[in-house]
LUMVEXLO-228670 format. One record per atom (N, C-alpha, C): y, x, z. Coordinates in steps of 0.001 Angstrom, whole numbers, padded with zeros to 6 digits, always signed. Each point is the difference from the previous one (the first is absolute). Example, Ala and Ser with C-alpha at 12.3 -4.5 7.8 and 13.67 -1.06 7.14 Angstrom:
% residues 2
-005690+013190+007800+001190-000890+000000+001200+000900+000000+001050-000350-000720+001190+000820+000060+001090-000770+000730
This chain:
% residues 418
-042601-025344-113790-000884+000112+001053+000860+000430+001211-000125-000765+001114+000821+000239+001222-000419+001168+000693+000999+000433+000702-000380+001057+001145+000693-000262+001133-000596+000575+001333+000830-000155+001205+000354+001438+000314+001310-000082+000499+000553+001138+000663+000332-000176+001349-000658+000929+000863-000011-000229+001389+000572+001290+000671+000918-000143+000858+000534+001017+000765-000604+000020+001427-000729+000968+000400-000698+000018+001234+000935+000380+001386-000611-000338+001032+000714+000359+001165+000379-001000+001004-000108-001411-000436+000633-001053+000720-001037-000582+000672-000056-000121+001521-000856-000663+000835+000064-001608-000524-000997-000700-000140-000025-001380-000347+000146-000716+001176+000981-001114+000007+000075-000861+001189+000216-001483-000618-000512-000885+000996+000216-001536-000467-001356-000729-000143+000184-001239-000738-001136-000710-000142+000071-000537-001381-001189-000388-000605-000258-000842-001130-001158-000840+000014-000167-000752-001116-000904-001002-000185-001141+000500-000703-001344-000210+000245-000950+000407-000951-000277-001137-000906-000258+000468-001423-000231-000925-001003-001377-000487+000067-000393-000964-000879-001305-000433-000087-000785+000990-000650-001352-000078+000382-001003+001101-000341-000490-000104-001571+000306+001138-000544-000309+000313-001367-001519-000315-000214-000720+000494+000897-001577+000010-000299-000636-001286+000507+000929-000879+000481-000474-001466+000219+000687-000938-001110+001147+000201-000376+000419-000894-000901-000678-000027-001440-000474+001218-000484-000502+000085-001223-001279-000757-000181-000955+000143+000860-001309-000930+000070+000379-001566+000223+000975-000090+000701+000409-001540+000332+000502-000642-001348+000831+000824-000746+000474-000521-001222-001229-000223-000911-000928+000740-000119-001300-000102-000776-000585-001218+000456+000032-000393+001407-000867-000984+000466+000592-001400-000408+001338+000046-000438+000597-001303-000446-000777-000547-001312-000732+000926-000698-000643-000557-001097-001151-000924+000312-000339-000051+001361-001195-000816+000347+000506-001361+000375+001213-000333-000037+000563-001297+000616+000174-000854-001192-000198-001351+000358+000337-001087-001127+001352-000642+000098+000924+000837+000728+001273-000562+000311+000888+001127+000351+001299-000078-000042+000864+001164+000201-000292+000515+001571+000306+001433+000062-000194+000736+001163+001466+000682+000206+000545-000060+001168+001140+000668+000204-000195+001000+001088+000438+001304-000267-000088+001196+000890+001236+000578+000387+000111+000030+001329+001269+000489+000549-000183+001409+000451+001193+000604+000443+000197+001402+000597-000606+001083-001024+000390-000423-001227-000548+000965-001188+000993+001145-000129-000573+001058+000061+001076+001289-000274+000220+000198-001396+001336+000508-000062+000568+000286-001443-000563+001264-000428-001145+000113-000729-000595+001277-000354-000421+000002-001522-000118+001159-000541-000371+000011-001383-001439-000501-000268-000892+000125+001162-001359-000378-000188-000078-001553-000235+000888-000679+001039+000176-001381-000045+000352-000580-001401+001110+000678-000375+000387-000356-001548-000980+000123-000976-000911+001039+000097-000926+000190-001005-001158-001090+000081-000408-000335+001331-001009-000990+000095+000648-001474-000387+001339-000283+000119+000579-001138-000614-000057-000046-001369+000289+001259-000628-000013+000078-001364-001476-000245-000587-000959+000459+000632-001598-000274-000462-000066-001586+000222+000173-000605+001116-000133-001402-000066+000707-000811-000902+001244+000435-000328+000826-000703-001090-000645+000323-001314-000525+001171-000306-000589+000010-001260-001250-000904-000267-000570-000375+001158-001114-000942+000015+000498-001317-000156+001319-000336-000139+000418-001370-000033+000432-000611+001351-000328+000703+001040+000346-000654+001284+001492+000094+000257+000432-001272+000626+001464-000136+000194+000331+000495+001485+001144+000852+000022+000505+000578+001186+001397-000277+000215+000338-000414+001100+001360-000111+000345+000395+000699+001300+001123+000776-000178+000303+000914+001215+001425-000553+000583+000198-000166+001285+001310-000331+000518+000649+001262+000512+001186-000245+000597+000719+001182+000327-000380+000708+001271-000915-000626+000801-000705+000761+001044-001350+000540-000370-000167+000145-001361-001158+000435-000456-001403-000687+000543+000192-001435+000310-001204-000833-000188-000489-000159-001499-001117+000047-000104-000621-000294-001356-000823-001155-000036+000182-001020-001006-000687-001043-000114-000871+000158-001287-001313+000080+000092-001027+000169-001045-000572-001152-000260-000072-000268-001450-000658-001322-000556-000987+000404-000911-001333-000007+000385-001069+000573-000844-000397-000977-001056+000623-001254+000149-000741-001309-000852+000393+000355-001514+000980+000860-000269+000294+000221-001351-000505+001290-000675-001114+000571+000661-000634+001219-000457-000556-000420-001428+000030+000943-000933-000485-000063-001292-000758+001264-000490+000049+000914+000787-000593+001368-000392-000812+000368+001275-001195+000912-000229-000707+000425+001004-000243+001465-000097+001066+000598-000448-000104+001574-000459+001010+000643+000801-000331+001165+000653+000771+000915+000733+000086+001235-001005+001098+000132-000842+000057+001154-001011+000064+001446+000779-000349+000811-000880-000034+001449+000474+001557+000445+000386+000970-000364-000815+001335+000438+000037+000602-000368+001422-000543-001049+000625+000371-000436+001335-000806+000541+001105-001402+000033-000307-000865+000450+001030+000129+001502+000197+000281+000773-000949+000299+001381+000163+001156+000310+000860+000988-000911+000148+001081+000265+000867-000442-000158+001488-000906-000910+000147-000279-000256+001353-001434-000439+000133-000718+000872+000700-001553-000239-000013-000321-001314+000669+000938-000604+000970-000462-001165+000642-000023-001188-000918+000403+000194-001297-000294-001094-000817-001389-000386-000181-000964+000863+000435-001386-000330-000037-000314-001247+000784+000942-000356+001009-000156-001116+000981-000046-001361-000742+000465-000036-001122-000150-001288-000695-001342-000311-000641-000934+000857+000040-001272+000033-000565-000720-001171+000636-000167+000146+001432-000831-001005+000689+000491-001397-000110+001445-000241+000333+000679-001321-000112-000247-000572-001404+000175+000547-001125-000082-000484-001120-001491-000517-000367-000874+001029+000367-001444-000404-000288-000426-001313+000921+000484+000052+001257-000444-001174+000804+000580-001274-000398+001317+000055-000473+000785-001359-000176-000303-000434-001563-000106+000969-000803+000041-000309-001495-001307+000411-000645-000858+000707+000696-001342+000281-000591+000158+001117-001039+001175+000600-000089+000053+001238-000970+001290+000895+000358-000288+001266-000421+001037+000908+000281-000142+001136-000995+001072+000711-000224-000010+001228-000923+001208+000973+000596-000536+000880+000865+000809+000925+000682-000024+001483-000474+000980+000635-000242+000019+001378-000457-000525+000804+001159-000875+001058-000347-000327+000950+001061+001295+000848+000273+000268+000172+001315+001348+000627+000481+000151+001475-000443-000898+000719-000309+000195+001334-000533+000134+000933+001322+000598+001231-000208+000178+001031+000916+000935-000505+001034-000045+000905+001123+000844-000325+001165+000511+001307+000591+001219+000282+000257+000521+001299+000324-000624+000556+001394-000366-000965+000960-000526+000440+001117-001426+000170+000141-000669-000381-001029-001430+000083+000056-000825-001279-000747-001282+000083-000268-000656-001148-000515-000126-001166+000876+000209-001137-000600-000178-001243+000711-000853-000862-000979-001297+000347+000071-001006-000731-000819-000056-001489+000321-000265-000779-001268-000005-001452+000216-001405-000445-000070-000930+000945-000037-001517-000509-000030-000410-000866+001186+000649-000030+001152-000430-000762+001041+000496-001497-000103+001192-000096-000823+000509-001232-000340-001133-000713-000972-000390+000711-001048-000796-000528-001082-001440-000272+000516-000515+000878+000869-001297-000145+000725+000068-001171+000694+000937-000220+000873+000102-001356+000852+000162-001188-000778+000764-000072-001061+000234-001255-000767-001400-000253-000770-000716+001139-000631-001208-000360-000501-001005-000528+000891+000093+000319+001345-000979-000517+000983+000249-001538+000140+001255-000305-000259+000340-001522+000035-000243-000702-001244-000583+000571-000848-000425-000752-001418+000907+000333-001015+000781+000943-000060+001096+000180-001193-000754+000755-000989+000204-000387-001126-000406+001008-001221+001052+000921-000371-000156+001252+000301+001178+000985-000140-000429+001089-000984+000847+000203-001036-000138+001107-000931+001221+000980+000130-000159+001156-000037+001263+001071-000050-000129+000621-001335+000933-000281-000721+000090+000418-001518+001428+000067-000414+000241+000999-000876+001352+000264-000513+001124+000052+001099-000366+000528+001062+000924+000271+001165+000444-001142+000586-000889-001091+000127+000313-001265+000601-001372-000440+000664+000308-000727+001170-000993-000665+000660-000060-001486-000396-000970-000580-000737-000057-001259-000503-000998-000673+000797+000314-001180+000736-000755-000770+000737-000093-001486-000220-001057-000602+000040-000197-001294-000173-001071-000658+001122+000135-001312+000340-000803-000713+000850-000012-001430-000304-000837-000763+000484+000071-001651-000004+000672-000238+001417-000572+000481+001010+000680+000049+001404-000754+001017+000839+000888+000677+000629-000699+001103+000826-000681-000629+001182-001002+000756+000440-000870-000536+001170-000017+001115+001208-000058-000674+001178+000057+000851+001025-001057+001015+000174+000328+001251+000461-000957+001189+000140+000219+000769+001129-001004+000813+000403+000095+000972+001168+000423+001316-000756+001129+000559+000239+000469+001214-000692+000176+001070+001225-000560+001109-000492+000108+001199+001101+000917+001064-000731+001046+000157+000358+000970+001211-000753-000644+001063+000301-000144+001124-001028-000337+001328+000298+000995+000833+000890+001342-000377-000484+001058+000609+000717+001128-000948+000393+000736+000199+000974+001074-000838+000457+000969+000017-001033+000294-001141-000729+000981-000138-000849+000825-001163+000248+001450+000355+000063+000902-001216+000209+000133-000914-001156+000232+000534-001193-000014-000935-001201-001067-000570-000294-001257+000634+000184-001234-000545-000204-000377-001091+000852+000303+000032+001343-000235-001055+000812+000771-001182-000437+001421+000213-000118+000935-001042-000491-000406-000548-001219-000524+000635-000999-000417-000574-001336-001159-000974+000202-000842+000513+000767-001315-000896+000284+000220-001231+000984+000857+000030+000882+000440-000970+000981+000601-001072-000796+000914+000345-000942+000679-000952-000790-000916-000739-000819-001007+000730-000674-000932-000556-000909-000919-000957+000759-000438+000328+001152-000965-000712+000745+000708-001171+000605+001295-000124+000086+000737-001323+000318-000420-001278-000574-000178+000342-001359-000328-001342-000843-001598+000026-000519-000665+001098+000672-001454+000005-000481-000796-001072+000610-001254-000349-000490-000833-000961+000472-000855+000599+001139+000136-000424+001108-000823+000539+001100+000880+001027+000963-000813+000743+000562+000539+000904+001108-000006+001467-000539+001023+000784+000173-000006+001496-000274+000163+000632+001260-000884+001163+000172+000263+000795+001140+000407+001499-000599+001021+000463+000329+000375+001434-000349-000088+000890+001203-000949+000802-000102-000265+001101+001172+000689+001296-000357+000441+000640+000945+000720+001252-000020+001297-000096-000788+000673-001299+000441+001317-000470-000515+001020+000723+000594+001099+000319-000949+001208+000608+000576+000566-000856+001215+000711+000622+000965+000516-000678+001178+001495+000043+000059+000470+000416-001045+001712+000199+000166+000566-001244+000091+001248+000127+000733+000997-001211+000199+000126-000681-001334+000152+000658-000969+000397-000681-001239-001147-000854-000520-001353+000471+000230-001194-000920-000300+000084-001184+000848+000264+000079+001358+000118-001019+000773+001159-001076-000643+001050+000551-000232+001072-000772-000606-000416-000860-001119-000622+000684-000869-000554-000780-001244-000933-001154+000503-001046+000418+000935-000723-001095+000389+000652-001152+000762+000968+000232+000780+000873-001079+000449+000735-000764-001024+000488+000732-001057+000596-000872-001035-000980-000807-000803-001167+000482-000160-001084-000839-000593-000344-001199+000693+000018+000253+001351-000452-001219+000903+001124-000862+000043+001310+000365-000156+001097-000927-000037-000049-000803-001266-000663+000537-001143-000141-000633-001219-001313-000954+000016-000692-000048+001235-001222-000760-000068-001322+000819+000018-000048+001178-000219-001244+000766+000045-000461+000075+001484-001429+000430-000018-000714+000181+001219-000447+001346+000198+000823+000841+000521-000196+001443+000258+000137+000315+001245-001251+000639+000665-000020+000361+001444-000321+001499-000114+000200+000621+001263-000473+001355+000284+001035+001010-000497+001261-000477-000480+001014+000936-000536+000415+000918+001174+000191+001280-000184+000318+001081+000901-001277+000586+000700-001332-000494-000357-001161+000632+000256-000696+000542-001223-001013+000774+000157-000728+000540-001249-000945-001076-000603-000013-001243+000375-000749-001004-000555+000826-001202-000305+000124-000355-001288+000688-001256-000296-001015-001014-000528+000269-001212+000388-000764-001093-000404+000830-000997-000612-000307-000337-001337+000905-000916-000662-000862-001154-000627+000287-001213+000678-000532-001200-000552+000646-000456-001139-000529-000194-001197+000714-000351-001243+000330-001470+000106+001190-000368-000562+000504-001393-000034+000164-000352-001611+000176-001325-000268+000230-000360-001417+001306+000346-000516+001014-000025+000760+001455+000295-000398+000662+000459+001015+001187+000626-000291+001080+000507+000957+001314-000557-000387+000865-000370+000854+001169-000704-000216+001154+000989+000206+001247-000491-000366+001170+000812+000307+000273+000159+001490+000890+000850+000162+000294+000104+001591+001356+000910+000113+000575+000078+001177+001203+000867+000283-000652+001182+000890+000240+001255-000454-000540+001118+000873+000965+001055+000176+000207+000609+001077+000801+001109+000088-000685+001323+000285+000344+000881-000757-000765+001233-000063+000312+000831+001358-001038+000744+000663+000199+000847+001139+001023+001207-000234+000458+000499+001003+001009+001157-000262-000691+001300-000476+000640+000832-000701-000737+001197-000485-000070+001142+000986-001328+000219+000422-000172+001024+001042+000257+001460-000389-000089+000181-001316+000322+001288-000499+001367+000308-000078+000865-000895-000557+001411+000126+000028+000398+000301+001395-000465-000889+000976+000458+000107+001419-000332+001347+000438-001271+000549-000147-000234+001327+000438+000865+001213-000654+000350-000305-001307+000944+000907-000588+001309+000138+000564+000466-001173+000442+001433+000200+000459-000055+000400+001441-000992-000341+000739-000246+000745+001337-000211+001499-000143-000577+000422-001051-000097+001406-000361+001399+000595-000172+000694-000646-000655+001364+000339-000368+000739+000472+001262-000136-000924+001076+000640+000110+001130-000559+001401+000853-001426+000059-000085-000615+001016+000740+000427+001431-000639+000090-000039-001372+000278+001431-000752+001415+000326+000234+000996-000943+000108+001387+000462+000167+000443-000110+001384-001002-000142+000992+000474-000055+001386+000912-001096+000280-000268-001331-000464+000759-001054+000261-000692-001029+000804+000479-001249-000073-000443-001182+000658+000200-001109-000920-001092-000676-000465-000104-001174-000895-000872-001069+000468+000452-001208-000025-000699-001166+000253-000205-000707-001264-001353-000280-000275-000254-000875-001200-000537-001361+000507+000705-001045-000590-000077-001432+000440-000922-000664-000963-000347-001165+000265-000890-000926-000713-001205+000693-000541-000583+000792+000859-001269+000662-000339-001149-000278+000886-001179+000589-000156-001151-000328+000777-000620+001231+000697+000445+000395+001352-000553+001140+000633-001563-000002-000104-000768-000967+000064-001453-000053+000036-000493+000510-001025+000619+000182-001172-000546+000466-001360+000280+001509-000138+000570+000603+000980+000357+001476+000012-000493+000862+001197-000850-000467+000631-000406+000574+001383-000312+001457-000282-001083+000270-001020-000271+001505-000210+001170+000825-000339+000893-000464-000695+001359+000659-000436+000744+000257+001262+000161-000966+000783+000905-000052+001180-000482+001221+000910-001377-000108+000303-000621+000974+000792+000427+001543-000407-000050+000260-001376+000276+001297-000513+001637+000255+000102+000742-000946-000062+001455+000229+000202+000278+000477+001620-000742-000731+000845+000095+000433+001321-000485+001241+000287-001335+000567-000530-000393+001219+000033+000956+001175-000524+000758-000485-001009+001130+000824-000423+001269+000199+000651-000088-000749+001237+001091+000061+000811+001152-001058+000131-000281-001112-000907+000929-000959-000112-000261-001157+001068+001062-000614+000522-000171-001054+000989-000042-001290-000837-001064-000805+000122-000002-001340-000610+000010-001062+000987+000767-001076-000566+000170-001071+000709-000237-001317-000934-000726-000872+000356-000276-001172-000996+000251-001355+000814+000163-000975-000882-000027-001402+000378-000737-000928-000883+000055-001223-000012-000863-000866-000610+000229+000176-001571+001187+000337-000350+000289+000180-001523+000883+001161-000403-000088+001046+001025+000887+001033-000317-000717+001407+000663+000397+001054-000787-000403+001314+000724+001092+000962+000010+000257+000733+000895+000972+001064+000255-000337+001327+000203+000393+000914-000821-000444+001448+000249+001252+000854+000255-000051+000745+001059+001085+000828+000592-000461+001413+000004+000537+000969-000718-000157+001307+000004+001330+000877+000280+000930-000678+000596+001227+000618+000247-000093+001321+000785+000523+001144-000404+000066+001173+001013-001228+000723+000024-001072-000385-000782-001314+000750-000023-000427+000331-001463-000678+000966+000046-000765+000407-001373-001380-000346+000226-000549-000494-001211-001371-000586+000157-000989+001028-000061-001167-000379+000433-001206+000979+000239-000943-000273-001299-000582+000818-000492-001086-000019-001050-001094-000945+000557-000637-000792-000833-001083-000918+000346-001152+000205-000958-001111-000347+000493-001292+000222-000889-000424-001541-000375-000248-000149-001333-000258-001318-000385-001189+000121-001074-000857-001103+000045-001001-000210-001002+000111-001526-000488+000201-000164-001201+000126-001183-000648-001341-000779-000110+000036-001230+000106-001212-000900-000174+000369-001342-000165-000967-000937-000547+000330-001489-000080+000411-000548+001462+000796-000949-000040+000456-000746+001011-001002-000513+000994+000058+000086+001254+001339+000433+000803+000384+001365+000237-000639+000889-000600+000240+001405+000110+001310+000341-000627+000391+001235-000138+001381+000357-000550+000080-000192-001410+000913-000590-000410-000005-000498-001519+000480+001288-000904-000685-000103-001171+000217+001111-001033+001505-000170-000420+000577-001223+000154+001188-000149-000553+001152+000575+000786-000395+000348+001190+001123+000780+000891-000185+001373+000087-001111+000636-000632-000440+001299+000002+001181+001005-000572+000542-000396-001013+001070+000943-000526+001180+000102+000846+000268-001159+000612+001382-000142+000940-000303+000996+001112-001325+000027+000620-000213+000966+001058-000112+001383-000510-000422+000272-001215+000323+001353-000421+001413+000457+000197+000927-000868-000481+001469+000501+000144+000248+000190+001444-000499-000932+000925+000303+000238+001424-000576+001314+000504-001163+000321-000407-000726+001284+000463+000757+001218-000543+000471-000303-001092+000818+001262-000697+001064+000521+000975+000764-000749+000657+001192+000397+000777-000350-000056+001565-001278-000423+000429-000447-000192+001252-000374+001279+000652-000016+000105+001437-000439+001231+000606-001551+000193+000048-000438+001108-000297-001507+000229+000047-000623-000159-001442-001309+000063+000106-000876-000202-001181-000679-001346+000059+000007-000637-001064-000712-001258-000053-000873-000040-001290-000913-000862+000064-000935-000250-001186+000006-001454-000441-000254-000222-001313-000159-001298-000459-001074-000054-000895-001008-000805+000080-001186-000056-000863+000065-001265-000635-000081-000168-001259-000004-001159-000812-001385-000250-000469-000632-001129+000391-001237-000603-000329-000203-000911-000869+001165-000834-000483-000013-001096-000716+000150+000276-001434+000920+000791-000289+000414+000520-001524-000307+001523-000230-000512+000387-001105-000298+001410-000142+001226+000782-000521+001088-000547-000245+001154+000672-000679+001306-000524+000522+000016+000088+001266+001183-000617+000771+000910+000986+000663+000087+001185-000487+000782+000956+000611+001009+000646-000984+000352-000754-001016+000890+000602-001082+001498+000118+000612+000270-000521+001165+001184+000077+000457+000246+001338+000721-001135+000691+000224-000240+001306+000744+000980+000878-000720-000340+000148-001322+000682+001038-000782+001595-000092+000008+000353-001402-000176+001459-000234+000090+000681+000367+001359-000776-000196+001084+000452+000311+001303+000089+001538+000167-001029+000681-000686+000104+001564+000109+001282+000408-000643+000383-000661-001081+001290+000510-000582+001333-000226+000934-000243-000692+001086+001153-000297+000961-000307+001001+001093-000926+000613+000145-000222+001036+000966-001077-000252+000979-000580-001001-000113-001244-000290+000751-001058+000869+000051-000818+000310+001100-000944+000904+000077-001494-000781+000049-000651-000073-001078-001193-000779-000168-001153+000761-000556-001078-000185+000454-001169+000521-000558-001095-001051-000266-000320-000089-001281-000840-001172-000493-001464+000651-000119-000824-000718+000826-001398+000385-000031-000990-001262-000337-000366-000207-001237-000718-001069-000369+000826-001292+000130-000556-000928+000920+000659-001207+000274+000984+000064+001351+000178+001234+000468+000809+000014+001182+001195+001015-000258+001163-000510+000470+001267+000998-000130+000258+000285+001500+000184+001331+000077+000376+000644+001337+001552+000429-000083+000671-000487+000942+001444+000208+000076+000444+000888+001155+000947+000841-000162+000603+000698+001055+001458-000273-000112+000553-000609+001113+001316-000636-000159+001086+001092-000060+001040-000372-000821+001094+000985-000233+001212-000326+000632+000105-001221+000450+001187-000401+000571+001180-000422-000878+000328+000837-001130+000950-000353-000905-000469-000053-001507+000359-000898-000699-000429+000018-001511+001442+000302-000769-000262+000388-001188+001157+000225-000928-000086-000866-001017+001298-000531-000533+000019-000883-001137-000536+000727-001377-000655-000873-000796-000569+000517-001285-000058-001263-000922-000055+000283-001245-000387-001182-001005-001464-000165+000172-000244-001273+000317-001434-000376+000164-000477-001314-000857-001308-000191-000225-000343-000961-000936-000900-000893+000932+000126-001297-000135-001065-000954+000557-001281-000079-000955-001001-000037+000564-001163-000146-000805-000819-001287+000214+000066-000562+001060-000515-001469+000128+000732-000606+001232-000428-001175+000231+000904-000889+000885+000070+000713+001459-001015+000384+000638+000198+000499+001395+000499+001374-000003-000499+000709-001004+000542+001386-000016+001577-000059-000144+000529-000948-000650+001479-000059-000199+000781-000177+001387-000855-000994+000813+000648-000300+001299+000060+001345+000773-001095+000874-000153+000120+001244+000801+001113+000859-000320+000295+000134-001352+000997+000729-000566+001368-000346+000668+000178-001454-000133+001307-000423+000646+000080+000298+001387-000973+000043+000769+000008+000147+001514+000283+001583+000132-000432+000808-000737+000176+001355-000047+001610+000344-000235+000429-000596-001019+001432+000133-000507+000835-000365+001133-000334-000994+000844+000907-000599+001063+000290+001203+001013-000808+001118+000135+000221+001052+001107+000120+001338-000811+000076+000036-001473+000075+001161-000687+001483+000464+000161+000310+001194-000098+001356+000677-000116+000514-000119-001455+001186-000845-000219+000446-000115-001243-000304-001210-000679+000177-000073-001334-000210-001178-000784-001220+000061-000808-001063-000871+000290-001186-000122-000793-000020-001099-000924-000415+000328-001247-000127-000926-001020-001497-000436-000182-000202-001361+000066-001352-000367-000075-000222-000702-001428-000677+000408-000788-000185-000460-001396-001132-000980+000108+000067-000857-001350-001202-000991-000106-000171-000947+001090+001096-000532+000512-000053-000737+001205-000552-001546-000438-000264-000221-001214-000715-001356-000364-001272-000022+000745-000587+001049+000546-001106-000166+000832+000319-000660+001381+001107+000414+000551+000503-000543+001245+000200-001579-000096+000627-000302-001180+000333-001374-000315-001180-000880-000011-001071+000523-000288-001389-000713+000014-000281-000650+001363+000377+000700+001065-000430-000318+001349+001108-000054+001160+001238+000251-000422+001054-000039+001070+001107-000732-000541+000336-001071+000727+001053-000975-000344+001514+000652+000375+000757+000464-000993+001257+000285+000156+000080+001198+001033-000896+001165-000084-000108+000961+001008+001505+000734+000167+000623+000233-001049+001310+000710+000307+000976-000951+000793+000008-001276-000185+000727-001010+000757-000467+000045+001505-001236-000089+000226-000515+000063+001324+000271+001213+000872-000255+001159-000766+000151+001229+000751+001541+000376+000103+000869-000538-000978+001395+000105+000149+000599-000778+001218-000575-001180+000351+000341-000772+001099-000212+000683+001346-001097+000845-000033-000196+000766+001098+000954+001393+000163+000754+000202-001076+000816+001313+000257-000415+000951-001014-001125-000173-000803-000323+001076-000873+001023+000226-001172+000100+001221-000468+000948+000362-001013-000740+000014-001396-000249-001197-000638-000970-000048-000938+000757-000995-001186-000331+000464-001340+000721-000897-000996-001016+000129-001239-000095-000997-000729-000635-000082-001393+000934+000245-001010-000563+000880-000950+000894+000267-001191-000908-000164-001218+000720-000190-001310-000992-000087-001101-000523+001205-000272
C-alpha cells in the first residue's frame, strides 16, 4: 500500500491542467449501456474509480478500448450479463448508476446494494422509488436490487431529497422510456448537466438540465457518439487551495470558472486574489496569510461538500476563527482528528467545526479516511514543518489524477513510496 511523504514549507508556483471530472465520467460510462453502437469518451481522468467502472462494464461483456490519451471507446453490443456484483459495487458506490441504463435498455438488472459509506449514509431508496413509478418490478433480496420491466414508461417523479446519483439514474432510465418523464427537485450540479448533454449527443431528448426540473421525452433508441467530459471542478478547487495554503500563485488551465463560483467567493473572502479567463483560473496568495472563512455546504450552486475538507485545512492555518457546517453528509469530519494531530485547533459541535488558526502545523504520521479528507491532509502537509507521511493514499487515487506529479510540477516536495 503506497504512502506519500511531503516536506512542507514551499510556496507553490506555476500552472497545470485540470483533468476530466470524476463525477461526470462515471455516469457517462454507465450511460454508454443505453447505446446501440460504440460511444467514445474523451478527457477521461486516469483514476481508480474509472478503472473500477471499466472493470464492471467488462465483467458484463462490454468491449472497451483505451488509447494513449485516455480516450475510451465503449461498445455495449457485446453485453452478456446484467449483474453488478457486490465485490465491485462495494469498492465504488457509483456502480449503482448502471441500474437505470440496464433496466431501460435490456429490461432487467441485478445490482448489489452498495453497503456502508465512510462519510455517511447514501440511501438508494429514491432510485428504486423512481424506477418503480416508471413501471419497473423491483425486489430487494439477498443484498441485491433485482429489477425487470417490459419497457419503462414516463412518469412524474418528485425527489424527496436532492440526490445527484438518483437524478442521474432516473434521467438515464427515462431516456428510453415510453412517453415523457418529469423529475422535480432534481440535482443541478454541472456533472448532471454534462450527463444530460452526453445523452443528447447520443440522441436523447433531455431539457431543463441545470435547473431543478428535468423533462425527458423518451426515444426508441440511442446511438453512438463522441463526447468530451467537462473539467473537474473539485480537482481545480483543490489545487487552488494548495496555492492559497502555501502562500503561492497557481493557474489551473482547461477548467471551467463558471462551475466554481461559490468556491471562488470563499477564496476571495480568505484574502486570495482571483483572476479568471474563459478556461482558466489563477489564485495569488503571495506575501499574505489567509483569513478564516465561514462556510455552509449545500447542493449546487451553493458551496460543495466535496470542497469542505480542503477549507478545513485552510482555516487551520488562517488568521482568526472560522466555522464550517456540513449539511450534506453526517460523518464528513473524519479529517479533523488527523489535522488535530498536526497541531490544528478545532472544536467539533454536531455538524459544525470551529477553527482557530494556528499559523503553523507540525508534521505527523496521518491516515486518509476518504477521498476528500485525504486531499485536506495533503494540503496541511504542504505547510507543516517537517516530513509528513500520509498513509492509505488509495483514497486519493480514486479522485486525483497523478497528484504527486501535479503538485511536484508546482514546486511541492512530495514523493510516493511503497
